[in-house]
VMD Tcl script that draws the C-alpha trace (Angstrom):
set ca {
  {-57.36 17.63 -34.82}
  {-60.58 17.86 -34.17}
  {-62.04 17.83 -37.57}
  {-59.35 14.85 -38.89}
  {-57.89 12.12 -36.91}
  {-54.30 11.13 -36.89}
  {-52.56 8.21 -36.44}
  {-51.15 8.04 -32.27}
  {-53.53 10.64 -31.22}
  {-57.36 9.48 -30.40}
  {-57.24 11.45 -26.98}
  {-55.93 14.69 -27.82}
  {-58.35 14.37 -31.06}
  {-61.25 13.40 -28.76}
  {-60.60 16.20 -26.92}
  {-60.14 18.63 -29.61}
  {-63.71 17.18 -30.92}
  {-65.71 17.93 -26.75}
  {-64.17 21.08 -27.54}
  {-66.26 21.61 -31.03}
  {-69.02 19.93 -30.18}
  {-69.35 22.75 -26.58}
  {-68.61 25.95 -29.17}
  {-71.52 25.14 -30.84}
  {-73.95 24.56 -27.92}
  {-73.29 26.90 -26.04}
  {-74.28 28.83 -28.88}
  {-76.92 28.20 -29.62}
  {-77.59 28.34 -25.51}
  {-76.54 31.38 -25.50}
  {-77.63 33.60 -28.62}
  {-81.03 34.35 -27.44}
  {-79.11 36.33 -24.39}
  {-76.80 38.29 -27.12}
  {-73.99 36.19 -26.12}
  {-71.95 35.47 -28.84}
  {-69.88 32.04 -28.70}
  {-66.96 30.85 -31.31}
  {-63.48 28.55 -30.98}
  {-60.66 29.30 -32.90}
  {-58.90 26.27 -34.45}
  {-55.14 26.86 -34.88}
  {-53.80 24.53 -37.03}
  {-49.55 24.01 -37.79}
  {-48.03 27.49 -35.71}
  {-45.02 29.05 -35.06}
  {-44.45 27.68 -31.04}
  {-41.96 25.48 -29.18}
  {-43.68 22.77 -29.35}
  {-43.47 22.74 -32.82}
  {-39.42 23.94 -32.41}
  {-39.52 20.09 -31.71}
  {-39.80 18.45 -34.79}
  {-37.53 17.26 -37.17}
  {-37.14 18.47 -40.13}
  {-39.04 15.26 -41.78}
  {-41.21 16.02 -39.93}
  {-41.62 19.84 -40.89}
  {-42.03 19.05 -44.84}
  {-44.11 16.68 -44.26}
  {-46.36 18.83 -42.01}
  {-46.18 22.12 -44.84}
  {-46.65 19.38 -47.65}
  {-50.27 19.21 -46.23}
  {-50.89 23.05 -46.02}
  {-51.86 25.14 -48.82}
  {-50.17 28.33 -47.95}
  {-47.09 26.41 -47.72}
  {-45.40 28.35 -44.65}
  {-46.83 28.38 -40.69}
  {-48.75 29.83 -39.47}
  {-47.76 32.82 -36.02}
  {-49.21 32.98 -32.86}
  {-50.12 36.89 -34.37}
  {-52.56 35.48 -36.77}
  {-54.68 33.34 -34.35}
  {-54.07 36.48 -32.61}
  {-55.76 38.49 -35.15}
  {-58.59 35.93 -35.31}
  {-59.59 35.79 -32.12}
  {-58.90 39.33 -32.21}
  {-61.80 39.57 -34.72}
  {-64.81 37.90 -33.18}
  {-64.44 39.69 -30.12}
  {-64.83 42.80 -31.87}
  {-67.90 44.46 -33.34}
  {-66.77 43.62 -36.62}
  {-68.03 39.59 -36.05}
  {-71.90 41.17 -34.10}
  {-73.34 38.54 -35.86}
  {-70.94 35.77 -35.89}
  {-71.52 32.93 -33.45}
  {-71.29 28.57 -33.44}
  {-68.60 28.77 -36.42}
  {-65.25 26.75 -35.98}
  {-62.50 28.83 -37.40}
  {-59.54 27.37 -38.58}
  {-56.72 28.94 -39.36}
  {-54.29 26.59 -40.53}
  {-53.86 27.46 -44.01}
  {-56.46 25.57 -45.59}
  {-54.64 21.89 -43.42}
  {-58.23 20.66 -43.65}
  {-59.49 21.56 -46.82}
}
mol new
graphics top color blue
foreach p $ca { graphics top sphere $p radius 0.5 }
foreach p [lrange $ca 0 end-1] q [lrange $ca 1 end] { graphics top cylinder $p $q radius 0.2 }
display resetview
């Protein structure tokens, strides 16, 4: 939501945009000390929150995802594990979308 708006969710979108800005600033401030700062931006993930969606809302959202499905909490965790690992030792200041291409 921090990368695009949605009607009726201005405050939520603003809070997510603030996290993106904080990620960028902290990455620049802390990089000289060898500290990496990144953010994970989950999209439409199978959680209790989306279980309450109507079938119409679920189908509408799925149509906006190029991969055509919801993500799983495990897929979000995999990205976080990658970013925390030495495999991402030269990655900082990134906002990684785990959203099936939803914001493309």
